[in-house]
C-alpha positions in Angstrom: 6.6 -9.5 14.7 5.8 -11.7 11.7 3.4 -10.9 8.9 0.7 -13.5 9.3 -2.6 -11.7 8.5 -3.1 -9.8 5.2 -6.1 -8.1 3.8 -6.3 -7.2 0.1 -9.0 -4.8 -1.3 -10.8 -6.6 -4.1 -12.9 -4.6 -6.5 -14.0 -4.7 -10.2 -11.2 -2.5 -11.5 -8.9 -3.6 -14.3 -5.9 -3.7 -12.0 -7.4 -6.0 -9.4 -5.9 -9.2 -10.9 -2.4 -7.8 -10.6 -3.1 -6.6 -7.1 -4.2 -10.0 -6.1 -1.2 -11.7 -7.7 1.1 -9.4 -5.6 -0.9 -10.2 -2.4 -0.6 -13.9 -3.0 3.2 -13.7 -3.6 3.5 -11.9 -0.3 1.3 -14.4 1.5 3.4 -17.2 0.1 6.7 -15.6 1.1 5.6 -15.1 4.7 3.2 -18.1 5.1 0.4 -15.6 5.8 -3.4 -15.8 5.7 -5.0 -13.7 3.0 -8.4 -12.2 3.3 -10.0 -10.8 0.1 -12.4 -7.9 1.1 -15.0 -6.7 -1.4 -17.1 -3.7 -0.4 -20.5 -3.1 -2.0 -21.3 0.6 -1.7 -24.5 1.6 -0.1 -27.0 2.9 -2.7 -29.1 5.9 -1.8 -31.3 8.1 -4.0 -32.6 11.6 -3.2 -35.8 11.7 -1.2 -37.5 13.8 -3.8 -37.6 10.9 -6.3 -40.8 9.0 -6.6 -40.8 6.0 -4.2 -41.6 3.3 -6.8 -39.0 4.6 -9.2 -36.3 5.0 -6.6 -37.0 1.5 -5.2 -36.7 -0.1 -8.7 -33.5 1.8 -9.5 -31.9 0.9 -6.1 -32.8 -2.8 -6.7 -31.2 -2.8 -10.1 -28.0 -1.2 -8.9 -27.8 -3.6 -5.9 -28.4 -6.6 -8.2 -25.6 -5.4 -10.5 -23.2 -4.8 -7.6 -24.0 -8.2 -6.1 -23.3 -9.9 -9.4 -20.0 -8.1 -9.7 -19.1 -9.3 -6.1 -20.0 -12.9 -7.0 -17.8 -12.8 -10.1 -15.0 -11.4 -8.0 -15.4 -14.1 -5.4 -15.2 -16.9 -7.9 -12.0 -15.5 -9.4 -10.5 -14.9 -5.9 -11.3 -18.4 -4.7 -10.0 -20.0 -7.8 -6.6 -18.2 -7.9 -6.0 -18.6 -4.1 -6.8 -22.3 -4.2 -4.3 -22.8 -7.0 -1.7 -20.9 -5.1 -2.0 -23.1 -2.0 -2.2 -20.3 0.5 -4.7 -19.9 3.4 -7.4 -17.6 2.2 -10.9 -16.4 2.9 -13.5 -14.3 1.1 -15.3 -11.5 2.8 -18.0 -9.3 1.3 -19.7 -6.4 3.1 -21.9 -3.4 2.3 -21.2 0.2 3.4 -18.8 3.0 3.0 -15.6 1.9 1.2 -13.1 3.7 3.5 -14.9 2.8 6.7 -15.2 -0.9 5.8 -11.6 -1.3 4.7 -10.4 0.6 7.8 -12.5 -1.7 10.0 -10.9 -4.8 8.6 -7.4 -3.4 8.4 -7.3 -2.8 12.2 -7.4 -6.5 12.7 -4.6 -7.4 10.2 -0.9 -6.9 9.9 -1.0 -5.3 6.5 -3.6 -3.8 4.2 -2.9 -4.2 0.5 -4.5 -1.6 -1.8 -4.4 -0.5 -5.4 -3.2 2.8 -6.8 -5.8 4.9 -8.5 -5.7 4.6 -12.3 -6.4 8.1 -13.8 -7.7 6.5 -17.0 -10.3 4.4 -15.2 -13.3 5.4 -13.1 -12.4 3.3 -10.1 -13.0 3.9 -6.4 -9.3 4.1 -5.5 -8.9 7.9 -5.9 -7.6 9.2 -2.6 -8.3 5.8 -0.9 -4.8 4.9 0.0 -3.8 8.2 1.4 -7.0 8.3 3.6 -6.4 4.8 4.9 -2.7 5.1 5.7 -3.5 8.1 7.9 -6.5 6.5 9.7 -6.0 2.8 10.3 -2.9 2.7 12.5 -1.6 -0.2 10.3 0.9 -0.2 7.4 -0.4 -0.2 3.8 1.1 -1.7 0.7 0.0 0.1 -2.4 0.3 -1.8 -5.7 0.7 0.3 -8.8 -2.2 -0.2 -11.3 0.5 -1.4 -13.8 1.2 -4.2 -11.4 4.3 -5.4 -9.5 7.4 -7.2 -10.5 7.5 -11.0 -10.5 9.4 -10.7 -7.2 8.1 -8.7 -4.3 10.1 -7.7 -1.3 13.4 -9.2 -2.5 15.1 -6.0 -3.4 13.9 -3.1 -1.1 14.6 0.6 -1.1 14.0 2.3 2.2 13.5 6.0 2.1 15.0 7.3 5.3 15.0 10.8 6.9 15.0 9.9 10.7 11.4 11.1 11.1 8.8 9.5 13.3 7.0 8.3 10.1 10.2 6.7 8.7 10.9 5.0 12.0 7.4 3.6 12.1 7.7 2.4 8.5 11.0 0.6 9.0 9.6 -1.1 12.2 6.4 -2.2 10.4 8.3 -3.5 7.4 10.9 -5.4 9.4 9.6 -8.9 8.5 9.8 -7.9 4.8 13.3 -6.5 5.2 14.5 -9.6 7.0 13.3 -11.8 4.1 14.8 -9.6 1.4 17.9 -10.4 -0.6 19.0 -6.8 -0.7 18.1 -3.7 1.3 19.3 -0.2 0.5 18.6 2.6 3.0 18.7 6.0 1.2 18.8 9.3 2.9 17.8 12.2 0.6 19.1 15.7 1.5 20.3 14.5 4.9 20.6 16.9 7.8 24.1 16.7 9.3 23.5 17.5 12.9 22.9 15.9 16.3 19.1 16.1 15.6 19.5 14.8 12.1 21.5 12.0 10.4 24.9 12.5 12.1 28.2 12.1 10.3 27.2 9.1 8.2 23.6 9.3 6.9 21.6 6.1 7.3 24.4 4.4 9.3 22.6 4.3 12.6 19.4 2.7 11.2 21.5 0.2 9.3 23.3 -0.8 12.5 19.9 -1.2 14.1 18.6 -3.3 11.2 21.8 -5.5 11.3 20.9 -6.5 14.9 17.7 -7.8 13.4 19.5 -9.8 10.8 19.0 -7.3 8.0 22.2 -6.5 6.1 21.3 -3.1 4.8 23.4 -0.7 2.7 23.6 2.9 3.8 23.4 5.5 1.0 22.8 9.2 0.8 22.2 11.7 -2.0 21.1 15.3 -2.6 18.1 16.1 -4.8 19.1 19.2 -6.8 17.1 19.4 -10.0 14.6 16.8 -9.2 11.9 16.3 -6.6 12.4 13.7 -3.9 9.6 11.4 -5.1 11.1 11.2 -8.6 14.6 10.7 -7.2 13.3 7.7 -5.1 11.6 6.1 -8.1 14.8 6.7 -10.2 17.0 5.1 -7.6 14.6 2.2 -7.2 14.8 1.6 -11.0 18.6 1.8 -10.9 18.9 -0.9 -8.2 16.1 -3.0 -9.6 14.0 -2.6 -6.5 10.6 -4.3 -6.3 9.4 -2.4 -3.3 9.9 1.0 -1.6 9.4 1.4 2.2 8.7 4.9 3.4 6.9 7.0 6.0 3.7 8.7 4.9 2.8 12.4 5.4 5.6 13.9 7.5 3.7 17.1 7.0 0.0 17.5 7.3 -2.1 15.9 4.5 -3.7 19.3 3.9 -0.3 20.9 3.4 0.8 18.2 1.0 -2.4 18.5 -1.0 -1.9 22.2 -1.4 1.9 22.5 -1.6 2.8 19.0 -2.8 5.0 16.5 -1.0 6.8 13.1 -1.3 3.8 11.0 -0.2 1.4 12.6 -2.6 3.9 12.4 -5.4 4.3 8.6 -4.7 0.6 8.0 -4.7 0.3 9.5 -8.1 3.5 8.3 -9.9 4.6 5.1 -8.2 6.1 2.5 -10.5 6.8 -0.2 -7.9 4.8 -1.2 -4.8 5.1 1.2 -1.9 4.9 0.1 1.7 3.8 3.1 3.8 3.2 3.8 7.5 2.2 6.9 9.3 
């Protein structure tokens, strides 16, 4: 399977320019078509408000949001035209999660932005909701942006789970195009049901049959959580992307008890490719 159809979420946040740059680089690498999707939220006011006042307020909000969308469209079309990729603009109105999920189901990959805690954007909780709902992989771009390269040096987080298997399969075109791939098993289980005698070896053999020359590594997280260890390892190898399965436990459990997926959503420093 090739990556030929990308959708990137476009909004009015400060990080959208860097997110779009990353999406364009990925589209250039794979010769893919890129759709920029802007969602104008539906504006509703409580029924107890006076009708004339409510109508005027709604109209002003809609006009403001429409202007923001037009500004975003101009910027999107200018930068994609300069890049030489195949691209189209799409603007719709409705619930953000619903509209993004609707478009993602007809694409190979959805590109989203990490929520910036210092900015009142609409990305809070967006990526973790979508990665569970859409049945497609998501690439989340940190609000600080991505490296100049994207997908050239990839760290794969491997634990032999269903989610990890799905992520590796979905990311295969990216792994095939990468210069270096490291498959890292953290706290591997040495058993027939786990990683076997050599952690990550079997999945690396499988990847080799697809033309991916991956390096098998393993480590034990002792005084550090798994998410932080992955980010540290990514920094050490100069990775420009992490591939991992999302929510091996239930989302509710990770929200309450913590987990690798939730940690990555909050602290990622490189783009993270996630599948569930």
